[in-house]
NUDO-90481 format. One record per atom (N, C-alpha, C): residue in three letters; x, y, z. Coordinates in steps of 0.2 Angstrom, whole numbers, plus 5000, padded with zeros to 4 digits. Example, Ala and Ser with C-alpha at 12.3 -4.5 7.8 and 13.67 -1.06 7.14 Angstrom:
BEGIN
Ala506649725039
Ala506249785039
Ala506649845039
Ser506449895035
Ser506849955036
Ser506450005039
This chain:
BEGIN
Met481048935392
Met481648975389
Met481948925383
Leu481848865385
Leu482248815381
Leu481848815374
Trp481148815374
Trp480848815368
Trp480948875363
Gln481048935367
Gln481248995363
Gln481848985359
Glu482348955362
Glu483048945359
Glu482948905353
Gly482548855354
Gly482448805348
Gly482148845342
Leu481648885344
Leu481348925338
Leu481848965335
Ile482249005339
Ile482749045335
Ile483249005331
Phe483448945334
Phe483948905330
Phe483548885323
Leu482948865324
Leu482548845318
Leu482548905313
Phe482348955315
Phe482349015311
Phe482949035307
Leu483549035311
Leu484149045308
Leu484348985302
Leu484148925304
Leu484248875299
Leu483848885293
Ile483248905293
Ile482848925287
Ile483148975283
Leu483349025287
Leu483749085283
Leu484349065280
His484749015283
His485348995280
His485148955273
Ile484648915274
Ile484448875268
Ile484248915262
Leu483848965264
Leu483649015259
Leu484149055256
His484649075259
His485249115257
His485749075253
Val485849005254
Val486348965251
Val486048945244
Thr485448925243
Thr485148895237
Thr485248935231
Pro485049005231
Pro485249045225
Pro485949045223
Leu486349035227
Leu487149035226
Leu487248975222
Val486948915224
Val487148855221
Val486848855214
Glu486248885213
Glu485948885206
Glu486248925202
Ser486548985204
Ser486949035200
Ser487549005197
Ala487848955201
Ala488548925200
Ala488348875194
Glu487848845194
Glu487648795189
Glu487448815182
Val487348885181
Val487148905175
Val487648905169
Pro488348915170
Pro488748905165
Pro488848835163
Leu488748785168
Leu488848715166
Leu488248695162
Lys487748725162
Lys487148705158
Lys487248725150
Glu487748765148
Glu487848785141
Glu488148725137
Ile488548685140
Ile488848625137
Ile488248575135
Pro487848555139
Pro487348515137
Pro486848545132
Leu486748615132
Leu486348645128
Leu486648635121
Arg487348645120
Arg487648635113
Arg487548565111
Glu487648515115
Glu487548445113
Glu486748435111
Gln486348465115
Gln485648455113
Gln485548495107
Leu485848545105
Leu485748585099
Leu485948535093
Met486548505094
Met486848465088
Met486348405088
Glu486148375093
Glu485748315093
Glu485048335089
Tyr484848395091
Tyr484148415088
Tyr484248435080
Leu484848465078
Leu484848485071
Leu484948425067
Phe485348375069
Phe485548315065
Phe485048255066
Arg484548265070
Arg484148205072
Arg483748175065
Asp483548225061
Asp483148195055
Asp483548225049
Tyr484148245050
Tyr484548275044
Tyr484848215040
Gln484748225033
Gln485048175029
Gln485548205024
Asn486248185025
Asn486748225022
Asn486748205014
Tyr486348155012
Tyr486348145005
Tyr485848185001
Glu485448225005
Glu484948265001
Glu485248335001
Ile485148364995
Ile485348434994
Ile484848474997
Pro485148535000
Pro484748585004
Pro484148605000
Gly484148614994
Gly483648644990
Gly483048594989
Ala483148524991
Ala482648474990
Ala482148484996
Phe482348525001
Phe481848535007
Phe481248585005
Asn481448635001
Asn480948674999
Asn480848684991
Gln481148634988
Gln481048634980
Gln481348694977
Thr481948714979
Thr482248774976
Thr482948754974
Thr483348794970
Thr483948784968
Thr484448804973
Thr484948764975
Thr485448774980
Thr485948824977
Ile486148884980
Ile486648924977
Ile487248914982
Val487748904979
Val488448894982
Val488848954980
Thr489048994985
Thr489549054983
Thr490249034984
Val490649044979
Val491349024979
Val491849074979
Tyr492349074983
Tyr492849124982
Tyr493549094985
Met494049114982
Met494749084984
Met495249134984
Thr495849114987
Thr496449154988
Thr497049114985
Ile497349134980
Ile497849104977
Ile498549124980
Thr498849084984
Thr499449094988
Thr500049094984
Glu500049044979
Glu500749034976
Glu500549004969
Ile500949014964
Ile500948984957
Ile501648954956
Thr501748894956
Thr502348864955
Thr502348814949
Ser502948804947
Ser503048744942
Ser502648754936
Val502748804932
Val502448814926
Val502748774921
Asp502548714919
Asp502848664914
Asp502548674907
Val503048704903
Val502848714896
Val502748654892
Arg503148604894
Arg503148544890
Arg502548504891
Met502348504898
Met501748464899
Met501048514899
Met501248574898
Met500648624897
Met500248624903
Asp500548634909
Asp500148634915
Asp500548684920
Tyr500148694926
Tyr500448734931
Tyr500248714938
Thr500548724943
Thr500348704950
Thr500248764954
Thr499748764958
Thr499548824962
Thr499348794969
Tyr499448844974
Tyr499248834981
Tyr498648884982
Leu498048854984
Leu497548904985
Leu497148884991
Leu496748934994
Leu496248924999
Leu495548924996
Leu495248874995
Leu494548874992
Leu494048874998
Arg493548924997
Arg492948925002
Arg492348924998
Gln491848895001
Gln491148884998
Gln490648895004
Glu490148935002
Glu489648955007
Glu488948935004
Trp488548915008
Trp487848895005
Trp487348905011
Gln486748905010
Gln486248905015
Gln485848845015
Asp485848815021
Asp485448755023
Asp484948765028
Pro484248775026
Pro483748795031
Pro483648745036
Arg483848675035
Arg483748625040
Arg484148635046
Leu484748675045
Leu485248675051
Leu485148745054
Ala484648785053
Ala484548855056
Ala484148845063
Trp484448875068
Trp484148865075
Trp483948935078
Asn484048985074
Asn483849055077
Asn483149065077
Asn482749025074
Asn482049035074
Asn481648975079
Ile482148945083
Ile481848895087
Ile481848925094
Pro481348935098
Pro481348965104
Pro481848935109
Arg481848865109
Arg482248835114
Arg483048855113
Phe483248865107
Phe483948875106
Phe484048945103
Arg483648985104
Arg483649055101
Arg484249095104
Asn484349085110
Asn484849125114
Asn485549095113
Tyr485649045109
Tyr486249015108
Tyr486549045101
Thr486949095102
Thr487149135096
Thr487849115093
Lys488149065096
Lys488849045094
Lys488849005088
Asn489349005084
Asn489348965078
Asn489548895080
Leu489348845076
Leu489548775078
Leu490148755073
Val490748745077
Val491348725073
Val491548665076
Ser491648615072
Ser491948545074
Ser492148505068
Pro492748475069
Pro493048435063
Pro492548375061
Lys492048355066
Lys491648305065
Lys491048325060
Leu490948385059
Leu490348415055
Leu490448395048
Lys491048385046
Lys491148375039
Lys490848305037
Glu490848255041
Glu490548195040
Glu489848195040
Lys489548245044
Lys488748245045
Lys488448285040
Leu488848335037
Leu488548385032
Leu488448365025
Trp487948385021
Trp487948385014
Trp488448435011
Leu488948415007
Leu489448455004
Leu489348454996
Pro489448514993
Pro489448524986
Pro489948474983
Asp489748454977
Asp490148404973
Asp490548454968
Leu490948504971
Leu491348544967
Leu491948504965
Phe492148514958
Phe492748484956
Phe493048534950
Phe493748524949
Phe494048564945
Phe494048534938
Arg493748564933
Arg493748534926
Arg494348524923
Asn494848574924
Asn495448574920
Asn496048544925
Gly495848524931
Gly496348494936
Gly496548424934
Lys497248424935
Lys497548354933
Lys497648314940
Glu497848344945
Glu497848304951
Glu497948364957
Gly497748334963
Gly497748384968
Gly497748344975
Arg497848384980
Arg497848354987
Arg497648404992
Ile497448384998
Ile497248425003
Ile497848425009
His498048475011
His498648485016
His498348455022
Arg498848415025
Arg498648375032
Arg499148395037
Met499548445037
Met499948465042
Met499748525046
Thr499748525052
Thr499848465057
Thr499148425057
Leu498648455055
Leu497948415055
Leu497648435048
Pro497148395046
Pro496848405039
Pro496648485039
Asn496848515034
Asn496748585033
Asn496048605030
Tyr495548595034
Tyr494848615031
Tyr494448635037
Leu493948675036
Leu493548705041
Leu492848695039
Thr492348675044
Thr491648675043
Thr491348715048
Arg490948765047
Arg490648805052
Arg489948825050
Ile489448815055
Ile488748825054
Ile488548885058
Ser488248935055
Ser487948995058
Ser487248985061
Pro487049025066
Pro486349015068
Pro485849015063
Asp485949055057
Asp485449065052
Asp485449005047
Gly485848955048
Gly485948905043
Gly486448905038
Asn486848965038
Asn487348975033
Asn487948925035
Ile488248895030
Ile488748845031
Ile489348865027
Leu489948865030
Leu490548885027
Leu491048825027
Tyr491248805021
Tyr491748745020
Tyr492348775017
Ser492948775020
Ser493548805018
Ser494048745018
Gln494548745012
Gln495048695012
Gln495648735009
Lys496248705011
Lys496848725008
Lys497148665004
Ile497148674997
Ile497348624993
Ile497848644988
Thr498248594985
Thr498748604980
Thr498448574974
Met498448604968
Met498148584962
Met498548594956
Arg498548544952
Arg498948554946
Arg498448554940
Phe498448614937
Phe497948634932
Phe498248624925
Ser497848604920
Ser498148604913
Ser498048674910
Cys498448694906
Cys498448764903
Cys498648754895
Gln498148764891
Gln498348754884
Gln498748814881
Met499348804880
Met499748864878
Met499848864871
Asp499948934869
Asp500148944862
Asp500848964861
Leu501248924858
Leu501948944858
Leu502248964852
Lys501848994848
Lys502049024841
Lys502549084842
Thr502549124848
Thr502949174849
Thr503449154855
Phe503549094856
Phe503949074862
Phe504749094860
Pro505149124864
Pro504949134871
Pro504749204873
Met504449234868
Met504149304869
Met503449304870
Asp503149244873
Asp502449234873
Asp502149254880
Ala501549254880
Ala501049274886
Ala500549214885
Gln500449174891
Gln500049124891
Gln499449144895
Thr498849124892
Thr498149134896
Thr497949064899
Cys497949064906
Cys497749004909
Cys497149014913
His496748954914
His496148954917
His496148914924
Ile495648924928
Ile495348884933
Ile494648874932
Asn494448814930
Asn493748804928
Asn493448754934
Ile492848784937
Ile492548744942
Ile491848724940
Gly491648674942
Gly490948644940
Gly490648594945
Ser490048574944
Ser489748524948
Ser489848464944
Tyr489948404948
Tyr490148344945
Tyr489448304943
Gly488948314948
Gly488348274947
Gly487748304947
Tyr487648364950
Tyr487048404950
Tyr486948444944
Ser486248444942
Ser486048484936
Ser486048564938
Leu486048604933
Leu485948674935
Leu485348694938
Lys484848654938
Lys484248674942
Lys484248654949
Glu484648604950
Glu484748584957
Glu485348624961
Leu485848634958
Leu486448664961
Leu486748714956
Arg486948774959
Arg487248824955
Arg487848854959
Phe488448864956
Phe488948894959
Phe488948964956
Val489149014961
Val489149084959
Val489849114962
Trp490149164959
Trp490649194962
Trp490449244968
Arg490849254973
Arg490649314977
Arg490649374974
Ser490249424976
Ser490149484972
Ser490749534973
Ile491049524979
Ile491649564981
Ile492249524981
Gln492749544976
Gln493349514976
Gln493349434976
Pro493149404971
Pro493049334972
Pro493749294972
Ile494249324969
Ile494849284969
Ile495449334971
Glu495749324976
Glu496349364978
Glu496949334977
Leu497449374976
Leu498149354974
Leu498649374980
Ser499049334982
Ser499449354988
Ser499949404986
Asp500149444990
Asp500649504988
Asp501349474988
Gly501749494983
Gly502449474983
Gly502449404980
Met502049384976
Met502049314973
Met502549314968
Gln503049264968
Gln503549264963
Gln503449194959
Ile503449204952
Ile503349144948
Ile504049134943
Ala504349074944
Ala504949064940
Ala504849074932
Glu505249124929
Glu505249134922
Glu504649174919
Phe504149184924
Phe503549224922
Phe503449284927
Asn503049334924
Asn502849384928
Asn502249364932
Ser502149394938
Ser501549384942
Ser500949414938
Pro500349374938
Pro499749404935
Pro499549464939
Glu499349514935
Glu499149574938
Glu498449574941
Ser498049534938
Ser497349524940
Ser497049454938
Val496549434941
Val496149374938
Val495449394937
Val495249374931
Val494549384929
Val494149324930
Ala493549344934
Ala493149284936
Ala492449294932
Gln492249234929
Gln491749234925
Gln491249174927
Asp490649184925
Asp490149134926
Asp489949104919
Cys490149044918
Cys490049014912
Cys489349004910
Asn488849004915
Asn488148994913
Asn487849064912
Ala488249114912
Ala487949184910
Ala487949194903
Phe488249144899
Phe488249144892
Phe487849084889
Pro487549094884
Pro487149034881
Pro487648974879
Thr487548924883
Thr487948864881
Thr487548804882
Asp487848744880
Asp487448684881
Asp487648644887
Glu487948684892
Glu488048654898
Glu487448644902
Asn487348584905
Asn486848564909
Asn486948574917
Ser487548594918
Ser487848594925
Ser488148664926
Ser488248684933
Ser488548744934
Ser489248744933
Cys489448804931
Cys490148814929
Cys490448884931
Leu491048884933
Leu491348954935
Leu492048944932
Asn492349004930
Asn492949014926
Asn493349074929
Ala493949054930
Ala494449114932
Ala495049114927
Thr495149174925
Thr495649184919
Thr496149234921
Phe496849214920
Phe497349254922
Phe497949244916
Val498349294915
Val498849294910
Val499549294913
Leu499949244911
Leu500649234913
Leu501049254907
Ser501449314908
Ser501949334903
Ser502649314904
Arg502949284899
Arg503649264901
Arg504149314901
Gln504649314905
Gln505149354906
Gln505749334901
Leu505949384897
Leu506449364892
Leu507149364894
Gly507249394900
Gly507949404902
Gly508349334902
Ser508149284905
Ser508549224905
Ser508649194898
Trp508149194894
Trp508249164887
Trp508649214883
Phe508649274884
Phe509149324881
Phe509849304882
Ser509949294888
Ser510649284890
Ser510949214889
Ser510449164889
Ser510649094888
Ser510549064881
Val510149094877
Val510049074870
Val510249124865
Tyr509949184865
Tyr510149234860
Tyr510849254860
Ile511149274865
Ile511749304865
Ile512249244864
Thr512149184867
Thr512549124865
Thr512549104858
Asn512049104855
Asn511949084848
Asn512349134844
Phe512249204845
Phe512549254841
Phe513249254842
Leu513549234848
Leu514249224848
Leu514549164844
Ile514149114844
Ile514349054841
Ile514349064833
Val513949104831
Val513949124824
Val514449164822
Ile514649214826
Ile515249264825
Ile515849224825
Ala515949174830
Ala516549124830
Ala516549084823
Ser516049064821
Ser516049024814
Ser516349064809
Trp516149134809
Trp516349174803
Trp517149184803
His517449174809
His518249174809
His518549134804
Ser518149084801
Ser518449034796
Ser518549074790
Phe518249134788
Phe518349164782
Phe519049194782
Trp519349214788
Trp520049244789
Trp520549184790
Val520449124790
Val520849074790
Val521149054783
Asp521749044782
Asp522049024775
Asp521648964773
Ile521448964766
Ile521148914763
Ile521548844763
Glu522148854763
Glu522648794764
Glu522548754770
Ala522348794776
Ala522348764782
Ala521648734783
Gln521548674779
Gln520948644779
Gln520748614786
Pro521148584790
Pro520948554796
Pro520648614801
Ala521048664801
Ala520748724805
Ala520048744803
Arg519948754797
Arg519348784794
Arg518748734795
Val518948664794
Val518448614795
Val518248604802
Ala518748604807
Ala518648604814
Ala518248654817
Leu518348724815
Leu518048774817
Leu517348774815
Gly517148754808
Gly516548754806
Gly516048704809
Leu516348644810
Leu516048584813
Leu515848594820
Leu516348624824
Leu516248634831
Leu515748684833
Thr515748744829
Thr515148784830
Thr514548764828
Leu514448724822
Leu513848694820
Leu513648644825
Leu514048594828
Leu513848554833
Leu513648584840
Gly513948644841
Gly513648684847
Gly512948714846
Met512848734840
Met512148764839
Met511648704839
Ile511848644836
Ile511348594836
Ile511248564843
Thr511748564847
Thr511648534854
Thr511248584858
Gln511348644857
Gln510848694861
Gln510148694858
Ala510048684852
Ala509348684849
Ala509048624851
Ser509448564851
Ser509148504854
Ser508948504861
Gly509348544865
Gly509148544872
Gly508548594873
Ile508448644869
Ile507848684870
Ile507248644868
Ser507248604862
Ser506748564860
Ser506448514864
Gln506948484868
Gln506748434873
Gln506348464879
Asn506348524880
Asn505948554886
Asn505348584883
Leu505148574876
Leu504548604873
Leu504148544871
Pro503548554870
Pro503048504867
Pro503148504860
Arg502948444857
Arg502948434850
Arg502348464847
Val502348524844
Val501748554841
Val501848554834
Ser501248564830
Ser501248564823
Ser501448624820
Tyr501648684823
Tyr501748744820
Tyr502448764822
Ile502748814819
Ile503448834820
Ile503448884825
Lys503848884830
Lys503948934835
Lys504448984833
Ala504449034837
Ala504949094836
Ala505649064837
Ile505749024842
Ile506349004844
Ile506648954838
Asp506148924835
Asp506348874829
Asp506648914824
Val506348974822
Val506549014817
Val507249044818
Trp507349064825
Trp508049084827
Trp508549034826
Asn508448974828
Asn508848914828
Asn509048894821
Ile508548894817
Ile508648884809
Ile509048934806
Ala508948994808
Ala509349044805
Ala510149044807
Cys510249024813
Cys510949024816
Cys511248964813
Ile510848904812
Ile511148844809
Ile511348854802
Thr510948894799
Thr511048904792
Thr511648944791
Phe511748994795
Phe512449034795
Phe513048994796
Asn512948944800
Asn513548894802
Asn513648854796
Val513048824793
Val513148784787
Val513448814781
Ser513248884780
Ser513448924775
Ser514248924775
Val514548934781
Val515248934782
Val515548874779
Leu515348814780
Leu515548754778
Leu515448744770
Ile514948774768
Ile514748774760
Ile515248814757
Glu515348874760
Glu515848924757
Glu516548894756
Phe516748854762
Phe517448824762
Phe517448764756
Ala516948724756
Ala516948674751
Ala516948704744
Val516548754742
Val516548784736
Val517248814734
Ala517548854739
Ala518248884738
Ala518748824737
Ser518748774741
Ser519248724740
Ser519148684733
Asn518548674731
Asn518448644725
Asn518648684719
Met518448754719
Met518748794714
Met519448794713
Arg519748804719
Arg520548804719
Arg520848734717
Ser520548684719
Ser520848614716
Ser520648604709
Thr520148634706
Thr519948624699
Thr520448674695
Arg520648724697
Arg521048764694
Arg521748734694
Ser521948704699
Ser522648674700
Ser522648614695
Arg522148584694
Arg522148524689
Arg522148544682
Arg522048614680
Arg522048634673
Arg522648684671
Pro523248664673
Pro523748704671
Pro523848714663
Glu523748654660
Glu523848654652
Glu523348704649
Arg522748714652
Arg522248764649
Arg522548834650
Trp522748844656
Trp523048914657
Trp523648924653
Arg524048874651
Arg524648894647
Arg524348904640
Leu523848864638
Leu523648874631
Leu523348944630
Asn522948964635
Asn522649034635
Asn523149084635
Ala523649074639
Ala524149124640
Ala524649124633
Arg524749064630
Arg525049064624
Arg524749094618
Glu524049094618
Glu523649124613
Glu523649204614
Ala523649224620
Ala523749294621
Ala524349324619
Leu524949284621
Leu525549304619
Leu525649304611
Arg525349244608
Arg525449244601
Arg525149304597
Ala524549324600
Ala524149374597
Ala524549444597
Glu524849454603
Glu525249514605
Glu525849514601
Val526249464601
Val526849464597
Val526749464590
Glu526249434587
Glu526049444580
Glu525849514578
Gly525449544582
Gly525349614581
Gly525949664581
Trp526349644586
Trp526949684587
Trp527449684582
Cys527549614579
Cys528049604574
Cys527749584568
Ile527249624566
Ile526849604560
Ile527249614554
Gly527849654554
Gly528249664548
Gly528649594547
Cys528749554552
Cys529149494551
Cys528749444547
Arg528049454546
Arg527749404542
Arg527949404535
Lys528149464532
Lys528349474525
Lys528949434524
Ala529449454529
Ala530149424528
Ala530049344529
Phe529649324533
Phe529549254534
Phe529249214528
Ile528749254525
Ile528449224519
Ile528949224513
Gln529449274513
Gln529849274508
Gln530349224508
Arg530549204515
Arg531049154516
Arg530749084514
Gln530149074516
Gln529749014515
Gln529649004507
Gln529549054503
Gln529449054496
Gln530149034493
Ser530649074495
Ser531249054492
Ser531448984493
Ala531248954499
Ala531348884500
Ala530948844496
Gly530348864493
Gly529948824489
Gly529448784493
Gly529348804499
Gly528848764504
Gly528248804506
Ser528048854503
Ser527448894505
Ser527148924499
Asn526548934499
Asn526148964494
Asn525849034497
Gly526149064502
Gly525949124504
Gly525549124511
Asn525249064512
Asn524849064518
Asn525349044524
Val525249074530
Val525749064535
Val525249054541
Ser525348994545
Ser524948984551
Ser525149024557
Ser524749034561
Ser524949064568
Ser525549024571
Ser525448964571
Ser525948914575
Ser526548924571
Asp526648924565
Asp527248924561
Asp527548994563
Leu527149044562
Leu527349114564
Leu527649124571
Glu527349094575
Glu527549094582
Glu528249064583
Thr528249004580
Thr528948964580
Thr529449004577
Ala529349034571
Ala529849084568
Ala530049144572
Leu529549174576
Leu529649234580
Leu530149214586
Ile529949154589
Ile530249134595
Ile531049114593
Gln531049074587
Gln531749064585
Gln532149124583
Ala531749174581
Ala532149234579
Ala532349274585
Ile531949264591
Ile532149304597
Ile532649254601
Tyr532449194601
Tyr532849144605
Tyr533049084600
Pro533549094597
Pro533749034592
Pro533848974595
Asp534148974602
Asp534348914605
Asp533748874609
Leu533148894608
Leu532548864612
Leu532448794608
Gly532548784602
Gly532448724599
Gly531748704597
Ser531248724601
Ser530548704600
Ser530148754604
Arg529548774601
Arg529048814605
Arg528748794611
Ser528848724612
Ser528548694618
Ser528948714624
Asn529548734623
Asn529948764629
Asn529748834631
Leu529348864627
Leu529048934629
Leu528748924636
Phe528348874637
Phe527948864643
Phe528148794647
Pro528748794650
Pro528948734653
Pro528448704658
Asn528548644661
Asn528148614665
Asn528148644672
Asp528748664674
Asp528748694681
Asp528548764681
Val527948774679
Val527648844679
Val527548874685
Leu527448834690
Leu527348854697
Leu527948864701
Gln528548864698
Gln529148874701
Gln529548924698
Pro529448994700
Pro529749044696
Pro530549044697
Lys530749024702
Lys531549014703
Lys531848974698
Gly531448914696
Gly531748874691
Gly531748904684
Tyr531348954683
Tyr531348994677
Tyr531949034676
Leu532149064682
Leu532749104682
Leu533449064682
Ser533349004684
Ser534048974685
Ser534148924679
Lys533548904676
Lys533648854670
Lys533948884664
Lys534448854662
Lys534748874656
Lys534348864650
Asn534448914645
Asn534048914639
Asn533248914640
Ser533048944645
Ser532348944647
Ser532049014644
Ala531449014643
Ala531049074640
Ala531149134644
Phe531249114651
Phe531249174656
Phe532049194657
Asp532449164654
Asp533149184655
Asp533249254651
Met533549294654
Met533749364651
Met534349354646
Pro534349394641
Pro534949384636
Pro535549414639
Asp536049374638
Asp536749404640
Asp537149414634
Thr537249474632
Thr537649494626
Thr538349474626
Lys538649464632
Lys539349444632
Lys539349374630
Asp538849324632
Asp538949254629
Asp538849254622
Glu538549304619
Glu538449294612
Glu538949314607
Glu539549344610
Glu540049364606
Glu540549304606
Thr540849304600
Thr541449254599
Thr542049274601
Glu542549234601
Glu543249254603
Glu543449314598
Asp543249314592
Asp543449364587
Asp543049434588
Gly542549424593
Gly542149484594
Gly541549494589
Gln541449444585
Gln540849444580
Gln540249414584
Asp539649434582
Asp539049404584
Asp538849354580
Glu538749294583
Glu538549234579
Glu537849234577
Asp537349284579
Asp536649284577
Asp536549344572
Val537049364569
Val537049424564
Val536649394558
Asp536849334556
Asp536549304550
Asp535849294551
Asp535649274558
Asp534949254559
Asp534549324559
Val534849374561
Val534449444561
Val534349464554
Lys534849454549
Lys534749464542
Lys534249434539
Glu534149364541
Glu533649324538
Glu532949344540
Val532849374546
Val532249384548
Val532149464549
Ala532449504545
Ala532349574545
Ala531649594544
Thr531349634548
Thr530649654548
Thr530549704542
Thr530949744541
Thr530849804536
Thr531449814532
Ser531349854527
Ser531949864522
Ser532449914526
Glu532149954531
Glu532649994535
Glu533049954539
Asp532849894542
Asp533249854546
Asp533849824542
Cys533749814535
Cys534249784531
Cys534849834530
Lys534749904531
Lys535249954530
Lys535549964537
Met535349934542
Met535649944549
Met536349914549
Thr536749944553
Thr537449914554
Thr537349854558
Asp537949814559
Asp537849754563
Asp537749774571
Ser538049824573
Ser537949844580
Ser537249874581
Glu536949904576
Glu536249934577
Glu535749874577
Lys535949824573
Lys535549764572
Lys535549724579
Lys536149724582
Lys536249684588
Lys535849714594
Glu535849784594
Glu535549824599
Glu534749814598
Lys534549814592
Lys533849804591
Lys533549734593
Lys534049684591
Lys533849624593
Lys533849614601
Thr534249644604
Thr534349644612
Thr533649674614
Arg533449724611
Arg532849764614
Arg532249714613
Arg532249684607
Arg531649634606
Arg531649584611
Arg532249554613
Arg532349504618
Arg532049524625
Leu532249584626
Leu532049614633
Leu531349624633
Phe531049644628
Phe530349654627
Phe529949584628
Met530249534625
Met529949474625
Met529949444633
Ser530549464636
Ser530649444643
Ser530049474647
Phe529949534646
Phe529449574650
Phe528749544649
Cys528649524642
Cys527949484641
Cys527949424645
Leu528449384645
Leu528349314648
Leu528349324656
Thr528749374658
Thr528649394665
Thr528049414668
Ser527649454664
Ser527049474665
Ser526549424665
Ile526649374660
Ile526149314660
Ile526249274667
Tyr526849264669
Tyr527049224675
Tyr526749264681
Gln526749324681
Gln526549364687
Gln525749354687
Leu525449364681
Leu524749354681
Leu524549284683
Glu524849234681
Glu524749164682
Glu524749154690
Thr525349174693
Thr525449174700
Thr524849204704
Ser524649264702
Ser524149294706
Ser523549254705
Trp523349234699
Trp522749194699
Trp522749124703
Arg523349094703
Arg523349034707
Arg523349044715
Thr523549104717
Thr523549114724
Thr522949154726
Asn522449154721
Asn521749184723
Asn521849264725
Asp522349294722
Asp522349364723
Asp521849404719
Thr521349424723
Thr520749454719
Thr520949524717
Lys521449564719
Lys521649624717
Lys521949624710
Ser522349574709
Ser522749574703
Ser522449514698
Lys521849484700
Lys521649424696
Lys521349454690
Arg521449414685
Arg521149424678
Arg520849364675
Arg520449374670
Arg520149314667
Arg520649284662
Leu520549224660
Leu520949184656
Leu520949214648
Asn520449244646
Asn520349264639
Asn520649334638
Leu520949364643
Leu521249434642
Leu521849424638
Ser521949474634
Ser522549484630
Ser523149514633
Leu523749514630
Leu524249554634
Leu524249624634
His523649654631
His523549724632
His523349744639
Asp523149694643
Asp522949704650
Asp523449694654
Phe524049674652
Phe524649654656
Phe525049724657
Pro525449724663
Pro525849784664
Pro526449784660
Leu526449784653
Leu527049784648
Leu527349844647
Pro527949854646
Pro528349914645
Pro528349924637
Asn528349984635
Asn528450004628
Asn529149984626
Val529249974619
Val529949964616
Val530450014618
Glu530150074618
Glu530650134619
Glu530850134626
Asp530450104631
Asp530650104638
Asp531150054640
Val531350014635
Val531849964637
Val532549994637
Asp532650054634
Asp533250084634
Asp533450114641
Arg532950114645
Arg533050144652
Arg533450094656
Phe533450034654
Phe533749974658
Phe534449964657
Asp534649994651
Asp535349984649
Asp535549914648
Gly535049864646
Gly535249794645
Gly535249764652
Arg535149794658
Arg535149754664
Arg534449754667
Val534049704666
Val533349694668
Val533249624671
Glu532949624677
Glu532749564680
Glu532049544679
Cys531949484677
Cys531249464676
Cys530749454682
Tyr531049444687
Tyr530649434693
Tyr530949464699
C-alpha cells in the first residue's frame, strides 16, 4: 500500500507542475515588450548614419513636407522693418532605413518610437529661414521639440520657435498703408536634386483664432507658394508664405491728425489779436510752430529714413506751412504798418495836393482877383503858381495862419491838439472874436481885396461876412475829412481806407449850401 501512495503523490506533483508552468509563461509576456523595443532601436540604428540623407539610400530626392501654425504675431517694428512671430514648425519625411513594418521579427510592434534622444541619432533637414533675423527654441519646462518614428519609416520633427523676420515695407502711404510680409524657407546646404521642401496639400499654414496685432489688423489668410514652381536660378529648395498686415488708422487719427488740426486752428487765432500786441502774436505763432515741429520729429524718429516722401510727411509739411504763414503774415503786416508810420510827410503832401486841387477848383474865381492884385503891385506877369494860389486862398480864409506850413501841423496824429491849438487850421471860426469893440469886422478889407466875382463887390458888409464864414466852415469840413481819412488809414480800417492819390471828391464833404443848416455852430471832430 505504501508504494501506491507514493505513485499518487508523484502523479499529483506532475499535475501541479504542468498546471503552474503555463501561468508563469503568460505572466512573462508583457515584460518581454520592453526588451523588444530596445532590440528594435538597436536594430534600426545599428548601421544608421545620421550624416547621410535618406535619399542617398536609393539614389532619390528626399521630399520633406512642411506645415506650420502661427500662434501669434507681435512687435511689428516699422523702423527696423521686421516683425516677431511665435509658430509651431513641423516637418515630415520618409526614411526607409528606419522602417520596421516589413521585418518579420518586429512586424507586430505597431507603436511609434518617441524619445528625446532620437533627435541626436536622426538625420534632420537643414531647414532655415531666409528672411529670419534671429530666433530661439522654447525650453520651458523642457526643450519644446518632438521626434517621432512611425513603423513605415515616416519621421515627424516638430518645434516651437520664436522668430524675428524681416519685412521690406513700402511706407509711401503711411500711416494708411498695408504691408505684405513673407516667411521664406529654404535648404541651407542641399541642392534641389538632393532635398526638396514642399507644403502640405491641406492647409499648410494655420492662424490661431482671436490673434491680436498691435496697430494692425490680423491677416485674413496666408498664401503658401513653392518658389521652385516658377523658373528661377535657385539651386536649392525654397518655400514662401505671404500675408498682408493692414494698419489701423484709429490711433494715428486721434494722436496725429486731430492734434495737428487743432494746433493749426489755434495758430489762426493770431489773426484776431491786435497787431499792436506783438508779444502775444509772436508767442502764439512760435508755440504752435514748435508744437508741430516736436510732433513731426517724434513721428520721424519711429520711422526709417527712406528716399521717398511719405503721406505723413506731406501732412506735417502742410501743417507747418500753415503755422509759418501765420508768422509771415504778422511780419508783413507789422512791416507795412511801420513803413506807413515812418512816412507822415508823404501823406501830408498827398493830402495837401488833393486839398489844393479841390480848393483851386472850388474858388477858381479867386484866381482873377489874385492876379489883378499881383499886377497892380507890379510883381506878376499873369502866371500864378499853385503854391502861391494856395497861400493866397489860405490867407484869405484864415488871415492869421501866417504861413501855409501851418495847414498840416506836426502833431497830425493828435486830433485833440488840432481842436485845442489856437490859430490852427482845424479851429472853427468864431465870429464873436472877429468883431471889434465898435462892432466892425476887421477882415472886411481882406474880403474886398480877394473878392471872387463882381457880384461879391456889390455885397454889403454883413453879406460878405456871412459868405466868408461859410467858406471858412467849408474849409473846416475839408480839413476834418482829410484828418478822418488819415486816421482811418493809420489804424488800418479797411472799410474806410482810401488810396493816397484820391482827390477830395472821394471825401464825405458837404456842399456850400448845406453849411447854412449848422447856423455857424459846427464841430470838426
